[in-house]
N, CA and C of each residue as an Amber inpcrd file, in Angstrom:
protein
   309
 195.3280000 -14.8870000 127.8430000 195.6970000 -16.0560000 127.0740000
 196.6270000 -15.6040000 125.9440000 197.7930000 -16.1980000 125.9010000
 198.8050000 -15.8230000 124.9220000 198.8360000 -16.8670000 123.7980000
 198.4180000 -16.4550000 122.6030000 198.3360000 -17.3800000 121.4700000
 199.6920000 -17.9510000 121.0770000 200.7460000 -17.1620000 121.2170000
 202.0820000 -17.6660000 120.8650000 202.5210000 -18.7640000 121.8230000
 202.2400000 -18.6070000 123.1060000 202.5900000 -19.6370000 124.0860000
 201.7790000 -20.9090000 123.8520000 200.4970000 -20.7450000 123.5580000
 199.6360000 -21.8960000 123.2570000 200.1850000 -22.6260000 122.0450000
 200.5050000 -21.8750000 121.0120000 201.0530000 -22.4660000 119.7960000
 202.3660000 -23.1800000 120.0350000 203.2030000 -22.6060000 120.8700000
 204.4950000 -23.2300000 121.1900000 204.3060000 -24.5580000 121.9100000
 203.3370000 -24.6110000 122.8350000 203.0710000 -25.8670000 123.5410000
 202.5570000 -26.9360000 122.5770000 201.6610000 -26.5460000 121.6880000
 201.1210000 -27.4940000 120.7070000 202.2450000 -27.9990000 119.8110000
 203.0770000 -27.0920000 119.3280000 204.1860000 -27.4770000 118.4510000
 205.1440000 -28.4260000 119.1610000 205.4890000 -28.1080000 120.4080000
 206.4160000 -28.9560000 121.1680000 205.8320000 -30.3570000 121.3680000
 204.5660000 -30.4370000 121.7060000 203.9310000 -31.7460000 121.8990000
 203.8580000 -32.5160000 120.5860000 203.5190000 -31.8200000 119.5080000
 203.4430000 -32.4670000 118.1920000 204.8010000 -33.0460000 117.8150000
 205.8420000 -32.2430000 117.9960000 207.1920000 -32.6920000 117.6420000
 207.6600000 -33.8300000 118.5460000 207.3000000 -33.7800000 119.8290000
 207.7250000 -34.8480000 120.7500000 207.0910000 -36.1870000 120.3780000
 205.9970000 -36.1250000 119.6430000 205.3170000 -37.3440000 119.2000000
 205.6320000 -37.6730000 117.7440000 206.6230000 -36.9730000 117.2040000
 207.0760000 -37.1960000 115.8230000 205.9430000 -37.0870000 114.8000000
 205.0760000 -36.1060000 115.0020000 203.9960000 -35.8560000 114.0530000
 204.3290000 -34.6250000 113.2240000 204.0980000 -34.7050000 111.9430000
 204.2370000 -33.5270000 111.0930000 202.9650000 -32.6920000 111.2240000
 203.0530000 -31.4400000 110.8010000 201.8500000 -30.6060000 110.7770000
 200.7970000 -31.2420000 109.8800000 201.2450000 -31.8280000 108.7970000
 200.3270000 -32.4510000 107.8450000 199.5880000 -33.6260000 108.4790000
 200.3140000 -34.4600000 109.2240000 199.6960000 -35.6340000 109.8530000
 198.7290000 -35.2100000 110.9450000 199.1140000 -34.2390000 111.7710000
 198.2240000 -33.7510000 112.8230000 196.9740000 -33.1400000 112.2090000
 197.1570000 -32.3710000 111.1500000 196.0120000 -31.7700000 110.4580000
 195.0640000 -32.8470000 109.9390000 195.6420000 -33.9060000 109.3940000
 194.8280000 -35.0090000 108.8800000 194.0410000 -35.6790000 110.0150000
 194.6870000 -35.8780000 111.1470000 194.0460000 -36.5360000 112.2900000
 192.8460000 -35.7350000 112.7870000 192.9820000 -34.4110000 112.8380000
 191.8850000 -33.6010000 113.3940000 191.0340000 -32.9230000 112.3200000
 191.3060000 -33.2660000 111.0680000 190.4750000 -32.8110000 109.9500000
 190.4820000 -31.2870000 109.7570000 191.6820000 -30.7280000 109.7360000
 191.8730000 -29.3180000 109.3910000 193.0050000 -29.2470000 108.3750000
 193.2810000 -28.0720000 107.8690000 194.3630000 -27.9310000 106.8920000
 195.7130000 -27.8110000 107.6130000 196.7800000 -28.2600000 106.9680000
 198.1140000 -28.0860000 107.5530000 198.4460000 -26.6040000 107.7910000
 197.9540000 -25.7420000 106.9170000 198.2160000 -24.3130000 107.0800000
 197.5610000 -23.7830000 108.3670000 196.4080000 -24.3160000 108.7230000
 195.7330000 -23.9140000 109.9640000 196.5820000 -24.3260000 111.1790000
 197.1600000 -25.5310000 111.1420000 198.0530000 -25.9690000 112.2220000
 199.2510000 -25.0150000 112.3090000 199.8100000 -24.6570000 111.1590000
 200.9230000 -23.7040000 111.1150000 200.5210000 -22.3870000 111.7880000
 199.3530000 -21.8730000 111.4470000 198.9030000 -20.5920000 112.0130000
 198.6710000 -20.6890000 113.5240000 198.1310000 -21.8150000 113.9800000
 197.9310000 -22.0020000 115.4210000 199.2820000 -22.0470000 116.1330000
 200.2080000 -22.8470000 115.6040000 201.5110000 -22.9940000 116.2360000
 202.3060000 -21.6910000 116.2590000 202.1170000 -20.8410000 115.2950000
 202.8070000 -19.5420000 115.2550000 202.1000000 -18.4850000 116.1010000
 200.9090000 -18.7990000 116.6160000 200.1480000 -17.8360000 117.4020000
 199.4410000 -16.8070000 116.5540000 199.2180000 -17.1340000 115.2870000
 198.5740000 -16.2020000 114.3710000 197.0600000 -16.3090000 114.3850000
 196.5530000 -17.4630000 114.8130000 195.1020000 -17.6880000 114.8270000
 194.6930000 -18.3080000 116.1420000 193.5300000 -17.8920000 116.6150000
 192.9010000 -18.5660000 117.7560000 192.0940000 -19.7290000 117.2000000
 192.0030000 -20.7830000 117.9800000 191.2590000 -21.9460000 117.5010000
 189.8920000 -22.0170000 118.1660000 189.0090000 -22.7420000 117.5180000
 187.6770000 -22.9540000 118.0860000 187.7720000 -23.9410000 119.2420000
 186.7300000 -24.0140000 120.0340000 186.6690000 -24.9750000 121.1250000
 186.7710000 -26.3980000 120.5750000 186.1000000 -26.6600000 119.4740000
 186.1560000 -27.9840000 118.8560000 187.5870000 -28.3490000 118.4540000
 188.3120000 -27.4040000 117.8650000 189.6960000 -27.6600000 117.4690000
 190.5770000 -27.8780000 118.6900000 190.3660000 -27.0980000 119.7400000
 191.1250000 -27.2710000 120.9870000 190.9350000 -28.6830000 121.5320000
 189.6980000 -29.1300000 121.5790000 189.4050000 -30.4760000 122.0890000
 190.0280000 -31.5330000 121.1810000 189.8810000 -31.3600000 119.8770000
 190.4440000 -32.3300000 118.9380000 191.9720000 -32.3890000 119.0320000
 192.6110000 -31.2370000 119.1590000 194.0710000 -31.1940000 119.3010000
 194.5320000 -31.8680000 120.5880000 193.8840000 -31.5300000 121.6950000
 194.3220000 -32.1050000 122.9680000 194.0780000 -33.6130000 122.9890000
 193.0040000 -34.0610000 122.3580000 192.7470000 -35.5000000 122.2770000
 193.7840000 -36.1750000 121.3860000 194.0480000 -35.6010000 120.2240000
 195.0110000 -36.1910000 119.2830000 196.4060000 -36.2560000 119.8800000
 196.7750000 -35.2510000 120.6550000 198.1090000 -35.2060000 121.2580000
 198.1510000 -35.8280000 122.6550000 196.9700000 -36.2370000 123.1440000
 196.8440000 -36.8530000 124.4690000 197.3830000 -35.9390000 125.5710000
 196.9680000 -34.6790000 125.5050000 197.3230000 -33.6870000 126.5230000
 196.0420000 -33.0060000 126.9710000 196.0540000 -32.4370000 128.1470000
 194.8530000 -31.7770000 128.6490000 194.6810000 -30.3910000 128.0240000
 193.4500000 -29.9500000 127.9770000 193.1830000 -28.5980000 127.4840000
 193.7680000 -27.5670000 128.4460000 193.8300000 -27.8880000 129.7410000
 194.4600000 -26.9870000 130.7110000 195.9130000 -26.7470000 130.3430000
 196.6040000 -27.8180000 129.9670000 198.0030000 -27.6720000 129.5810000
 198.1290000 -26.8260000 128.3100000 197.2810000 -27.0940000 127.3240000
 197.3430000 -26.3230000 126.0730000 197.1370000 -24.8420000 126.3790000
 196.1320000 -24.5230000 127.1700000 195.7880000 -23.1220000 127.4260000
 196.7070000 -22.4390000 128.4310000 197.1040000 -23.1690000 129.4930000
 197.8000000 -22.5130000 130.5960000 199.2200000 -23.0240000 130.8460000
 199.5790000 -24.1540000 130.2400000 200.9420000 -24.6500000 130.3550000
 201.2790000 -25.3530000 131.6430000 200.2960000 -25.6650000 132.4490000
 200.5590000 -26.2920000 133.7360000 200.2310000 -27.7710000 133.6840000
 201.2620000 -28.6000000 133.5130000 201.0460000 -30.0440000 133.4770000
 200.7680000 -30.5970000 134.8640000 201.3300000 -29.9910000 135.8940000
 201.1920000 -30.5300000 137.2470000 199.7530000 -30.4680000 137.7500000
 199.0970000 -29.3640000 137.5230000 197.7520000 -29.1860000 138.0680000
 196.6610000 -29.3430000 137.0250000 197.0050000 -29.8820000 135.8780000
 196.0090000 -29.9920000 134.8310000 195.1290000 -31.2090000 135.0480000
 193.9400000 -31.1310000 134.5180000 192.9910000 -32.2300000 134.6120000
 193.4270000 -33.3510000 133.6810000 193.0370000 -34.5850000 134.0130000
 193.3900000 -35.6830000 133.1070000 192.6670000 -35.5380000 131.7760000
 193.2930000 -36.0260000 130.7280000 192.6700000 -35.9750000 129.4010000
 191.5400000 -36.9950000 129.3390000 190.7040000 -36.8600000 128.3440000
 189.6110000 -37.8100000 128.1410000 190.1680000 -39.2210000 127.9690000
 191.2410000 -39.3510000 127.2180000 191.8580000 -40.6620000 127.0140000
 192.3320000 -41.2560000 128.3360000 192.9210000 -40.4360000 129.1910000
 193.3860000 -40.9270000 130.4960000 192.2180000 -41.3840000 131.3600000
 191.1330000 -40.6160000 131.3210000 189.9500000 -40.9950000 132.0920000
 189.3620000 -42.3060000 131.5950000 189.2700000 -42.4530000 130.2810000
 188.7180000 -43.6870000 129.7130000 189.6140000 -44.8830000 130.0080000
 190.9190000 -44.6950000 129.9220000 191.8550000 -45.7970000 130.1730000
 191.8200000 -46.2780000 131.6180000 191.3870000 -45.4240000 132.5250000
 191.3220000 -45.7970000 133.9340000 190.1030000 -46.6730000 134.2470000
 189.1610000 -46.7700000 133.3250000 187.9420000 -47.5500000 133.5530000
 188.1290000 -49.0040000 133.1520000 187.3510000 -49.8770000 133.7940000
 187.3390000 -51.2660000 133.3300000 186.5500000 -51.3230000 132.0160000
 186.6570000 -52.4390000 131.2880000 186.0800000 -52.5340000 129.9430000
 184.5890000 -52.2090000 129.8700000 183.7360000 -52.7660000 130.7390000
 182.3010000 -52.4400000 130.6310000 182.0140000 -50.9530000 130.8650000
 182.6700000 -50.3700000 131.8390000 182.4460000 -48.9440000 132.1220000
 183.0140000 -48.0730000 131.0090000 184.1610000 -48.4830000 130.4460000
 184.7490000 -47.7300000 129.3350000 183.7950000 -47.7250000 128.1410000
 183.2050000 -48.8760000 127.8530000 182.2720000 -48.9640000 126.7260000
 181.0560000 -48.0710000 126.9560000 180.5370000 -48.0510000 128.1760000
 179.3950000 -47.1850000 128.5020000 179.7710000 -45.7090000 128.3380000
 180.9640000 -45.3430000 128.7980000 181.4170000 -43.9550000 128.6780000
 181.6040000 -43.5770000 127.2120000 182.1830000 -44.4690000 126.4300000
 182.3730000 -44.2000000 124.9990000 181.0290000 -44.0440000 124.2960000
 180.0610000 -44.8930000 124.6410000 178.7200000 -44.7880000 124.0400000
 178.0550000 -43.4650000 124.4110000 178.2090000 -43.0580000 125.6710000
 177.6310000 -41.7820000 126.1080000 178.2740000 -40.6200000 125.3680000
 179.5900000 -40.6620000 125.2200000 180.2960000 -39.5970000 124.5110000
 179.8620000 -39.5420000 123.0480000 179.7540000 -40.7030000 122.4080000
 179.3140000 -40.7530000 121.0100000 177.9180000 -40.1550000 120.8590000
 177.0590000 -40.3980000 121.8400000 175.7070000 -39.8420000 121.7910000
 175.7300000 -38.3240000 121.9120000 176.7210000 -37.7730000 122.6060000
 176.8320000 -36.3250000 122.7960000 177.4760000 -35.6070000 121.6130000
 178.2610000 -36.3100000 120.8140000 179.0200000 -35.6700000 119.7380000
 178.1830000 -34.7770000 118.8270000 177.0010000 -35.1770000 118.4000000
 176.2310000 -34.2820000 117.5150000 175.8690000 -32.9470000 118.1460000
 175.8410000 -32.9000000 119.4660000 175.4550000 -31.6770000 120.1680000
 176.6310000 -30.7760000 120.4950000 177.8600000 -31.2650000 120.3080000
 179.0550000 -30.4880000 120.6200000 179.3500000 -29.4590000 119.5300000
 179.0290000 -29.7680000 118.3040000 179.3650000 -28.8850000 117.1790000
 178.5890000 -27.6460000 117.1430000
């Protein structure tokens, strides 16, 4: 796993969505300097940060880690959007119930 490549993918996705490091940091509740360090490949991120980043940028963790958009799994947002309203609500409730155990 190459931290510089991971950081480059995150930076490219952030920029393609017109997000500043500060705004992305605010969305995922980390410091802007931490986003800078991740994007430069200076720091490895926690699993929680990886999930939060991929969710905020609406990209898969496979893409963040390996750079393969073609064979990557759908993001959580994509999976939820594919459900009808009642099933989406059930999935969101289940996910919310799991959140305390993810940390």
